[in-house]
C-alpha positions as CSV (number, residue, x, y, z in Angstrom):
1,I,0.3,0.2,-0.3
2,R,1.4,3.2,-0.8
3,S,-0.1,6.7,0.1
4,F,0.4,10.5,0.0
5,N,-0.5,13.2,1.2
6,Q,-3.2,15.5,-1.2
7,S,-2.6,19.4,-1.7
8,R,-4.4,21.7,1.3
9,F,-5.8,25.5,-0.3
10,P,-6.7,28.4,1.8
11,R,-10.1,29.3,2.4
12,V,-10.8,32.4,1.3
13,Y,-13.9,35.4,2.8
14,K,-16.7,35.3,0.6
15,D,-17.2,38.8,1.1
16,S,-13.7,40.3,0.2
17,M,-12.1,37.1,-1.4
18,L,-9.0,37.7,0.6
19,P,-7.4,34.5,2.5
20,V,-8.9,33.0,5.8
21,P,-5.4,31.7,7.4
22,E,-2.7,34.3,8.1
23,T,0.4,32.2,8.6
24,Y,1.0,28.7,7.6
25,N,-0.1,27.2,10.8
26,D,-3.3,28.2,10.8
27,P,-6.2,26.8,12.5
28,K,-6.9,23.7,10.6
29,D,-10.1,25.3,9.4
30,A,-9.2,28.3,7.8
31,W,-7.8,25.1,4.8
32,Y,-9.5,23.2,2.7
33,P,-9.1,20.4,0.8
34,P,-9.4,21.2,-2.6
35,G,-12.1,18.1,-3.5
36,H,-10.7,15.7,-6.1
37,G,-9.6,17.4,-9.0
38,D,-6.9,17.4,-7.0
39,L,-5.6,14.4,-7.7
40,F,-3.9,14.5,-10.8
41,E,-1.7,16.9,-8.9
42,S,-0.6,15.7,-5.7
43,L,-0.2,12.1,-7.7
44,H,3.1,13.6,-9.1
45,A,4.0,16.3,-7.0
46,S,4.4,13.2,-4.7
47,G,6.0,11.1,-6.6
48,E,4.4,8.4,-6.6
49,L,3.1,9.2,-10.2
50,D,7.3,8.7,-11.7
51,A,7.0,5.8,-9.5
52,L,4.0,3.4,-10.5
53,I,5.5,4.6,-14.3
54,A,8.9,2.7,-13.0
55,Q,6.6,-0.2,-12.4
56,G,5.2,-0.7,-15.5
57,R,2.1,0.4,-14.6
58,E,-0.1,1.6,-16.7
59,V,-3.5,2.3,-15.6
60,L,-5.1,3.4,-11.8
61,F,-8.7,2.7,-11.3
62,V,-9.8,5.4,-8.9
63,S,-13.2,5.2,-7.0
64,N,-14.8,7.1,-4.0
65,G,-14.1,6.1,-0.5
66,D,-17.6,5.5,0.3
67,N,-18.2,3.3,-3.3
68,L,-18.2,-0.4,-1.2
69,G,-19.2,-1.4,-5.2
70,A,-16.0,0.4,-6.5
71,T,-13.5,-2.8,-7.6
72,V,-11.7,-3.3,-10.0
73,D,-13.8,-5.3,-13.2
74,L,-11.2,-6.5,-16.1
75,K,-13.7,-6.5,-18.6
76,I,-13.5,-2.6,-18.2
77,L,-9.5,-2.6,-17.8
78,N,-9.8,-5.2,-21.0
79,H,-12.0,-2.7,-23.1
80,M,-9.4,0.7,-22.3
81,I,-6.2,-1.6,-23.8
82,E,-8.7,-2.2,-27.1
83,T,-10.5,1.3,-27.8
84,G,-6.6,3.0,-26.6
85,A,-8.8,5.4,-24.2
86,E,-7.0,7.5,-22.1
87,Y,-9.4,8.0,-19.7
88,I,-12.8,5.7,-18.8
89,M,-15.7,7.6,-17.2
90,E,-18.8,4.4,-15.4
91,L,-21.4,6.1,-15.5
92,T,-24.7,4.4,-13.8
93,D,-28.2,4.6,-14.7
94,K,-29.8,7.8,-13.2
95,T,-32.8,7.1,-10.2
96,R,-34.6,10.1,-8.4
97,A,-32.2,9.7,-5.7
98,D,-29.8,10.9,-7.7
99,V,-30.7,13.7,-9.8
100,K,-27.9,16.0,-7.9
101,G,-24.9,14.0,-9.8
102,G,-22.9,15.0,-12.6
103,T,-23.5,13.5,-16.2
104,L,-20.9,13.2,-19.4
105,I,-22.7,15.9,-22.4
106,S,-21.0,17.0,-25.5
107,Y,-19.7,20.5,-26.0
108,D,-17.4,21.6,-28.9
109,G,-16.7,18.7,-30.1
110,Q,-16.0,17.6,-26.8
111,V,-16.9,15.0,-23.7
112,R,-17.3,17.5,-20.6
113,L,-18.5,16.4,-17.0
114,L,-21.7,18.5,-16.3
115,E,-21.9,19.1,-12.4
116,V,-25.2,20.4,-10.9
117,A,-22.7,23.1,-9.3
118,Q,-22.1,24.3,-12.8
119,V,-26.4,24.4,-14.1
120,P,-28.0,27.9,-13.8
121,K,-30.9,27.8,-11.3
122,E,-33.6,28.2,-14.6
123,H,-32.1,25.2,-16.1
124,I,-32.2,22.7,-12.9
125,D,-35.3,21.2,-13.0
126,E,-34.3,20.3,-16.2
127,F,-30.9,19.3,-14.8
128,K,-32.3,17.0,-12.5
129,N,-35.1,15.5,-15.4
130,I,-33.5,11.7,-15.1
131,R,-35.4,10.9,-18.8
132,K,-33.7,13.3,-20.0
133,F,-30.1,13.1,-18.0
134,T,-29.8,9.1,-18.2
135,N,-27.1,8.4,-16.7
136,F,-24.5,9.9,-14.3
137,N,-20.8,10.1,-13.0
138,T,-20.1,6.9,-10.6
139,N,-16.5,8.4,-9.7
140,N,-15.3,5.1,-10.7
141,L,-12.7,6.8,-13.3
142,W,-10.1,4.1,-15.4
143,I,-7.0,6.7,-16.0
144,N,-3.8,6.3,-18.4
145,L,-0.7,7.0,-15.7
146,K,1.3,8.0,-18.4
147,A,-0.9,10.9,-19.8
148,V,-1.5,12.0,-16.4
149,K,1.8,12.3,-16.4
150,R,2.4,14.3,-19.7
151,L,-0.9,16.3,-19.3
152,V,0.9,17.3,-15.7
153,E,3.8,18.5,-16.9
154,S,2.3,20.7,-19.8
155,S,0.1,22.1,-17.8
156,A,-2.7,21.1,-20.2
157,L,-5.3,19.8,-16.9
158,E,-7.7,22.9,-17.1
159,M,-11.0,22.3,-14.6
160,E,-13.5,24.1,-14.6
161,I,-14.0,25.5,-10.3
162,I,-16.5,24.9,-8.6
163,P,-17.2,27.2,-5.6
164,N,-17.9,25.7,-2.6
165,Q,-20.1,27.7,0.1
166,K,-18.9,27.1,4.6
167,T,-19.2,28.5,7.5
168,I,-16.4,29.0,9.9
169,T,-16.7,30.3,13.8
170,R,-14.2,32.8,14.3
171,G,-14.6,35.3,17.4
172,G,-18.0,33.3,18.4
173,Q,-19.7,34.5,14.5
174,E,-20.1,32.4,11.4
175,I,-18.3,33.2,8.6
176,N,-19.1,32.6,5.2
177,V,-16.4,31.5,3.6
178,L,-15.5,30.0,0.0
179,Q,-13.5,26.5,-1.0
180,L,-12.9,26.6,-4.6
181,E,-13.0,23.0,-6.4
182,T,-12.0,20.9,-8.8
183,A,-13.7,17.3,-9.6
184,C,-11.3,14.6,-11.3
185,G,-14.0,14.0,-13.5
186,A,-13.9,17.6,-15.0
187,A,-10.3,16.4,-17.1
188,I,-12.1,13.9,-18.5
189,R,-11.5,16.5,-21.8
190,H,-8.2,16.8,-21.8
191,F,-7.6,12.9,-22.7
192,S,-7.8,11.1,-25.7
193,G,-10.0,9.0,-26.9
194,A,-11.5,9.6,-23.0
195,H,-15.2,8.8,-22.9
196,G,-17.9,6.7,-20.4
197,V,-19.4,3.4,-20.4
198,V,-22.5,2.5,-18.7
199,V,-22.6,-0.1,-15.5
200,P,-24.5,-1.9,-13.5
201,R,-25.5,0.3,-9.8
202,S,-24.0,-3.0,-8.4
203,R,-20.7,-0.6,-9.5
204,F,-22.0,2.0,-7.4
């Protein structure tokens, strides 16, 4: 088992957009993990990406820690190898319980992940319509490690920022702060041959 630390970023005050921490050792609630989109940079900065590639490993399987159905499926791995895809996202059928889950769309000729936080308020009901958007992202991802290295080292991984509002307590007062996060799935548009595959709900 190998491990590495994710980055930590400073929360910012919502009203002034200034950073909450004043020094590097400010309390933990002044900082936040910047979402799972940070995986690529952290994997590279920690040296783990190069170590995995040096061991001859080619594909990284990523899943959320709360997804007990996420195990390595050799059929999906074989599909990835056969198609030459650098990135595969597992999707599953959307139910009324999953209306907030992100979904894949085609935009400007690219496959992209659309998250509910990116949808204008007037289109939220349309986004939640399970007949229009029938699948959602399980966050089970298959990613080519050499492609990650290429994209990180060329600074090509531009992912949409997702503002996440939180409150912290300072001097007995609740203060609104922002966390500027990215989603691992949003990187899909940068990988060659990237696409989604629909899997049974048992994998989610």
